[in-house]
C-alpha positions, 0 to 999 in steps of 0.5 A: 450193423443192426442199426444200419439194417433198420435204417435201410429197411426204414428208408425202403418204404419212403423210397418206394413211395417216392418212386410211385409219386414221381411216376404218377407225377410224370404220368399226370404231366405227360403231353396229351396225345393229339388226334387226327380227327380235329384236323379232318373236321377243320379241313371239311369246314374250310373246304365247305366254306371255300376258305382256301387260305385256311385250308393251306395251313392244314397241309404239310410243308413238305408236300407243299414244298414238293409241289412248289406251292406257295400260299398265294399259288395254292389259294389262286389255284383253288379260286381259279378252278372253283370260280371257273366251274362256278362252284356255288355250293360245296358239301362234304360227307365223311365216310371212313377213317382208319389207323392203328396204334395205341394212340390212334382212332380206328373204325368208322367216323362220321361228321355233320355235313354243311354247305356253303353257297354264293354267286360266282361269275362265269369265266373260262378257266384253264388252271394248271395243276402241278402235282407231287408224287402220290403218297403210297400209303394205303389203309394197310400202311396205316394199319401198321404205322401209327403215324399215318391216318386215312380218311375217305369222304364224298364231295359234292360240288354244285357247278353251273352245269349241275353237281359234280360228285367224287370220293376222295381220300385224305392222307394225314401224317403225324409230324414231330415238332422241335419241342417234341410235340406232335401234330397231324398234317395233310399230305397235299396232292392235286387230286385233292382238288379233283380226282383225275388231276395229275402232274401237268394236267389242267381244268378247262371249262367250255361254253357250248353255244346253241344254234339260233333258230331260223325264222322262215316264211310259209314255204320254208324260205329263210327270213333270218338264218345263219350266213357268212360275211367278209370282214376287213381288218388290218395287220399293223406290221404290214402297213408299210413304211408310212403307216399313217399315210396308208391308214388315211388311204384305207379310211377313205376306201372303206368310208371310215374315219382315221380316228376310228382306225387308230382307236381300234389299232390302239387297243391293249390286246393288239400286237403287230402281227394280229388281225384287227377287225374293222368292219364288214364289206361286200368286196371279195378282194382287197385292192393292191394299193391297200397294204395291211388290209386282209379279209376274213370270212365270218359267220353271222345272222343273215336276213335274206330280204334285207330292208323289205322285212326289217321291221317285221324280223328285226335283228340281233346284236352283241349283248350290251351292259344295259342288256346284262343289267336287265337280265334277271335270269342271269343267262346272258354273257358279253359275248352273246347275241341277243334280239334287239328288234322285231321278232328277233327280240319278241321271240328271243327265248324260243330262238336263242335255245339254251347254252350248255357247257363242259368241264373237263380235265386235260393233260399238259398237251391239252388232250382230254383226260376225263369229262367231269360234267357235260350239259349239251346245248339245246338249239333254238327252235325255228319259227315259221311265219305265214308270210310269203317272201315273194309278196313281202318283197313285191309289196315293199318295193311298191311302197318304198319305190316312191320314197314314201313313209307308210305301211301295207298289210296283205292277208288272206281274209278267209283264215286271217293268215298275214301274207305281207307286212311292210313298213317304209322307210326301212333300214338294212338289218344285216348292217345292224349285225355287222356294224354301221359306219358313222356315215350310215348311222348319221344318214339314218339319224338324219332321216326325218321319216324315221326309218326305225319306226314300224308303221305296221303296228303304228295306230292311225286315224283310219279316216273314211275307210271306217265308214264301211264299219259304221254302215255295218253297225247301222244295218245291224242295229236296224237304223240304216238300210241300203236305200235309206236316203238323206236330203243333204244341202251343200258341203257342210252340216251340223245337227243343231245350234248346240254344235256351235261353230262345228260342221261336218264337211264333205267333198261332193255335193249330192242329194238325196244320198243313200248308204251305197252312194255315201260309200261310193262317194265317201260322204261324211255327212251321211254317216254322221247323220246315221251315227247320231241317229243310232246314238252312242250306245248302239253305235259303240255296240255295233263297232266294238265287235270289229276288234276294238280293244283286242290285239289278236294275240299278236304279242310278238309284234308288240301290237297295241289294241286299237281305240275308238276314243280316249279313255275319258270319252269312251262313252262318246257322250259328245255328239260332235265326237260321235259324228267325227268317229263315224267317219274314222276321225275324232279320237279313233286310232287303228293299226293297219293290221286291225284295219285289214282284219276289220274288213274280213267280215265283208268277205266271210259272210259276216265272220271276222278272221283274226290275223295270224302270223306264227304258223305254230300258234293255234289259230282262232276260228273266224267269229261272226260279228255281223249277219251274212245279209249285212256283210253282203250288203256292205260288200256289194256297196264296196264293189260299187266304190270301184265299179261305179263311174265317179266312185273314189276307187274307180281308177282300179275298175279294169283290174280283174278279180272284181275288186271292192274297196274303200278309200280314206284321207285324214287330216292331222292338225296341230290347231284348228284353222291350220292346214294339217298333214294328210294321210291316205288310206285304201283297203281292197279285196277281190270279190270273185276269188277272195284270196287276199285283202290289202290295207295300205296307208301312206303318210303326207299325201298333201297335194298328191291326191290324197287316197288316190295317190295310194291307189296309184302306188298300188295299181301295178302291184294289184295288176300283177297279183297272182295268188291261189284261191 
């Protein structure tokens, strides 16, 4: 018995030691308890990088099944909402995380923040958010349940409208797997995308478009504004039993091709009951014989003066792919209107305004639940011009009525305000907005006079009109005087044999000739003699101050500075070129705008008034370029061009106002010895009440009287001209 006890006592320590060893073994090999924090960190990382497929793997299958979300649907939903909002960066900041239990973390947690950037193309999105019942657990539930974990975080989404910031609560549930191990998973709900999303709600992105600024004249009358048009279109199901026959009848009535109609009706979006727009019409009723056609009223950009101001105002059209490719600031979308010519193009940023937008959450019926962010559109600014609509229309009719190509500029010589700027032939800017038919486009394209060219800013050789400036330069340099004479024999002259076979020619044989005579009868030889006597340096000094090399700040018109010679010959070292330049030929190029401005010193006691077009722009005070004495000497001579019998503008002597003026005709030759194309010029102003100055050019006046044809066109306009002093 004793031996058994001894054996038992001997085994006890061994058994005790073995038990302790087994306990320690089991403790050492117990699976490590998983923590929720790594899952939270992964969620934040994937969300910031917009890795929505990785985000999906962190969600509990039960919550996804409850929401009816497959992986594809989950990823598509996030992508649609984020791309619609144009989320370019996501930043997440963890605030607090709480749970209790011997195996859970508690208290305040923090994680490093990061951001993800990218470029998203703007779209309008209306993504349905299907949600499950929200999890009822709160921080209090988590405190009593070790299988629940809550983590609060701030999310900042950088959208195309600005930053959207929300505080979200991430709810995690500890799940036991089949092998007995446990993992933490996120209970997904729609509010994890945006807080206010509930079952059936939608995220909607709207673009808020600005109103385009108006262009108005000096009196506030519209030159470019909002208007309405009638748009005709076809509802396919209403074409009748023989649609092909009806389409042919419709095509004939609206002057479009059958192919164009069929192409429009064949677009993928077209359904039998849809209205398919075809074009604009001035008709207000559809003929009874045209089945399937209906009219709709549509807001458009409207140009009240039409062709009369087309080159000045321009027009807008829908942005093209080329426009979008050139858009370095990324502002434009395919549905935007953009200025394509004239002031509509050059002042586009001021006129267009700034687009706004709205991101909102709606209920299932489309009613707004909440606005996430709104940026109101900023309407474009109105532009007021110095132009008078009445004079613009009258002057355009004066020019275009003869079917001529040319330009006319009327300005107030005292302050430089431009009253009318017309170019012909022209085009209908309203048709450019609503769309040209093929026949209309073909007519413009076939017009040899090029109706899309703005001749107001085109540079021409000004011809004999420039002699007034040469006279002023000679008077200022002390070379020319009003009564200085030259004995000139015949109709041609050259300085000496060094000019070779080149001669300066004149039209009227007169000798002796003084400066006033030379202006009255437009004598080329007299001014060639005066220029060569001055020499190139004095001549250049005298004429440059009349505005050469200056576009007068008229960037809105894309106006190029005028030149008296090409860059290689700016020193006028050739006496032949100097002689030709003295009467406005050679290599001289001046726009009608500059030509008008160059005559203002003769009205303003020697001060040049720079042309002004935009009322809002600060005007430059007239600058003295010649003395009052010289200005009056030239003005008096120009008055005799009209008043003296035989003067080149004497046909206008009967018009009240004491007109002064200067004519000019230039010949453009392809090669020496050939008959060239002639352009006729005329510049005139009233001397008794100096309220206007007008410069005009008409192309191809060959065989029509040269500059006299220009005066004939202008005479009725000048006779009825009634402007305030």
